[in-house]
C-alpha positions, 0 to 999 in steps of 0.5 A: 118940392116946397115945404108947406108948414111945420107942425106945432109941438114936438113930433117924435120918430113915429109922427106922420110926415104930413103933420110936419112937412105938409101933405104935398111934401109927405106925398112926394116922399111916400111916392119916391121912397115909401116914407110915411113917418119922421123916423123914415126920413131921418134914416135917409142918410146922405149918400156922400158929402161934397166940399164946396171947392170939389168938383164931380168927375163927369167922365164917370157918370152913368148914362140913363141914371139920375145923378147929383153932381157938383160942377162949374159953369163954363159958358151959356148961350141961347139959340133959336130952334129951327123946327118950331118956335122958341129957343134953347138955352145951353149951359156947359158945365165942367169938372175941370177936364170933362164937359156936360151940357145942360139944356133948357127949352124956352127958359132964357131967364136961367142965364141970369143964374147960370153965369160963367164961373158959378158953381153949384149942384146939378141934378137930372138924368144923364143922356147922350145927344149926338155923342155928347152927354147932357142933362135935359131940364135939370134941377140945380142949386147954385152956391152963394159964393159970398161968405156970411156977413155977420158978427164974427164973420171970420168964424162964420166964413170958415164954417161956410167954406169948410162945411161938407155938403150932404148929397142924398139918394134922390129921384127925378122928382126930389132933388138932393137939396130938397131932401136936405131942406125937408130933413133940416125942418124935421130935425129942427122940429123933432122932440127928444130922440130916444137912444136905442143903444143902452148907455153901457153899450154906447160907452163901451164902443165909444159912440155918440148919442143917437140924437147927436149922430142924427144931427151930425150925419145930416148937418155936419160942420166938418168931415169928422162929424159925419164920420163919427155919426156914420160909425154910430149909426152903423153900429146902431143898425147892426145892434137893432137888427141882431136884437130882432133876430135873436128875439125871433130865435128865442120865440121860436125855441119857446114852442114845444116840438115832438122829439124824434129819436131814431132807434138802433137797428131801425130805418136810419141804421139800415139806410146807412148800412146800405149806402154804396159810398162813405159819407164825408166828414162834413156830412157826418158832422152836419148830420149829427147836429141835425139829429141832436136838434130833432131829438130835442123837444124844441123846434129845430130851425137849421140852415144847411149850406153846401157846395154844389154836389156836396151831398145835402140831399143825403143829409136831409134824407137821414133826418127824414128817416129819423122822423119817419121812424117815430111815425112822423112825416117829412115834407120836402118843398122844392121850387120846380116840378123838375126838381121835385120829380128829380128829388123823388127819384133820387130818394127812392134810388137811395132808399132801395126797394125795401126801405122805399116800400116802408116809408112810401116816398110820394110826389105831390105837384100841381100838374099831376093828373087829378086821379094821381094827385087824389091818390097821393093826397090820401096816402099823405093824409093817412100817414102812409107816405112818411116822406112827401116831396112836392112843389107849391101843391103841398101848401094847398088845402087839399094836402093834409098830413097825419103827423108832420114832424119835419119840413125841409125847404130846398133853395129857400130863396125861391119861396115867399114868406107865406108859402113857407109858413103855410107848410109849417102850419100843417104840423104842430111846430115841426122841425125845419131844415133849410137847404141852400147850394148858394154858399153864404159868407159868414157875415151874410149868414149872421145878418140874414139867417141870424135866427137859424143855426147854420151848418156848412158842408164844404167837402165834395164826395170822392171820385168827382172829375172836376169842371173846367170853366171858360169865358167866351168873350163875343165882344172881342171874339165874335167868331168863337160862337161857332167854336162853342158848338164845335166843342159841344159836338166833340164831347157828344162824339165821345158818348157824352151829353150836354146842356145849353142854357138860355135866359128866355123861352121865346124871343120876348119871354124871359122865364122868371125862375132864375132865383133871387140873384138873377142879373138885371136885364141889360136891355136888347134881345136875349137868347131863347130856347126856341132860337138856340134850338133852331140854331143847333138843329141846323148845324151840320156838326150836330146833325145826328144829335138828339136835341130837345127843349126843357122849360117851365111852360111845358106840362109836368109830364112832358118835362118829366119825360124829357128829363127821364130820357136825358138821364137814360141817355136817350137824348144828347143835348137839352136846350133849357132855361134855369129849370135845370139849375139845381138838383138835376143829376146826370153823371154822363153830362159833361158840357154846360154852355150858358148863352148870354151868361151875363143875364144870370147871377153869380150863384146861378152860374155856379149852380148851372156849372154844378150840373156837369162833372158829377161823375167820372166824366170831366166837366166843361162849362162855357160862359158865352157873353157879349158883355164888354170888358170892364163892365160889372157883368163881365167882372162877374163872369170872369170871377166865375171862370177864375174859381170853382170855390162857391164860398169865394164866389159868394164873397165876390158876388156880395162885393159886386152887388153890394148885397141890396136887400139881404134881409129878405126884402126881395122875398117880402116885397119891401124895399132894401132893408139896410141903410149904412150897414154893408155885410161885405165890409162890416163883419166885425161890426155885425159880430160885435153888435150880435155879442152885445145884443146877446148879452143884453137879451140874456139879462132882459129877454123882454127888453122891459128895461130898454123901451127905446130899443124895443121901439127901435126893433119894432120901427126898424122892421116893416111888417112884412120883413118882420113876418119874414124874420119870425117865420124864418 
């Protein structure tokens, strides 16, 4: 990358990069990172800092990833290629222990720069060639080892020797030092940088001015500079984010909603009197919070998170009945046809024939026969169906409501912004209740759902037999796979049932219904429903078992028929994809086998495990994986096997995944939203920032006296993420 020109005058944070760095450079930054304005580039902070005498540990470099390293040249040699004309220049570099080879084709002139003893930064993709690690055609920048010869040379030499070298997140086409050059030119040219932190907040927390923090994070003279800068910029990021979330929360509460108040002796009281079990203390407490919310004339926006099997559906149904009593309708949006049908059956069963006849729970899905769907749509439009359960079909133009008073979204991460908003707009500022069985650490809830009230159900209903989870490590114990199927057969012999879950439907068809936390594809073939079904039906131990497949490509009525048969005990084993991840409730199911378990995320595995052990029958979960010891995939599986506490798993998962895009970038289509802030580590910073932002907004809700903060809120959130926040 070469910088074409520097714009005249003083650009600001909203100035186009093309006017500061030139068109070619700006295009390269746009392609690599999506950056278009000065503020984007200045928020591209160094990933780490190297000392001039420090070398990178080469043994820890990951294969097939772009890296930037600091190393010393050991030797350089040129050899003629055998198969074609030309030569290869090979330079061996070292960190003092390991050796990495740099390979250049027909570029013998590089030997004049890469001399033994020279140190520098080298960037490229690490590959393996005949058992040795190499960088083919890497980019590099050698250090000029001569100290500056200027007036006051001693001081200059000390600065040169001790100044940390910023190493930026880079790509194959943009190296760290090219980014450093571009950032330096922008810093030199940018005009006054407004400070989004009010002076009182900045002083109270002992932070730097924003312009000073940007200078020190990108061009530090000593380690203390970038450490102080990061502290300031981390707090600023949290403060701007919490200000945005609190603003959206206030905006949502500014609308007027219809208060929904259940009457004594009405639907809700009759329902509770008919329950064959006692509600847990958590269910009562959370239910009370919801009823208080919907009895107010402002829209409820509440998230209910709970352990797998903690009874969130009962809590949601109580809210639906409270709305139905006032003549309103409640719509439950489920992510899959299987789950929607399961919810409907569960709701109808809990209501009993009398209450069900009054509120007429109705299913609306895309794969229903046309005549059934028309009849369902008429009941919904006329207001007869006061509880409506459906999939994306609820969002279409053919579904309209007489008086939509409550929207319940099950497993929010499965739905995009536009989908949730389309349903909400079918009513007049309806109350919104979000359910998730993926436990969320407090700091994540504050960061992701800061515009929602959060309720938590930790208690499980009495009488659950519990679940044992074991990792089956095929990397060390390949013969244990046969024992897995023997163990399944032993459970079936006791009259119990089992699930076998695979990441793919067919050999090359991975089902994309795994949710936001699915593990990245590790490469190579994955277990499929088709292959595992064939394997199981061929086993003598399972010769008498009734085994059926279940996956997302099956027709809705076919999936429903299979699930009904399994629930009725007419099938012994389901070989399925993650369509059974949430909501499926078969108390007689005792065994969950997850094949290629490393292909699933932590919360997915916790969800899948929750499909068994739901009654008096003890649950057994076997996580089958060939993941090697010491890998992140293996650590995740070991964590799931070690604890059944979903909240502890959420914390572990957060640390292992480093949260990536917790703000909703996965849902909104944008890139990762967080720069320096890490919710697993910075809980105290987030809490302090939220308190400071709440105090400021209480005095100045429109940010009229804080234009720099208002601009930062606008700039900080791209359009799609802003939409995500405002629609919640």
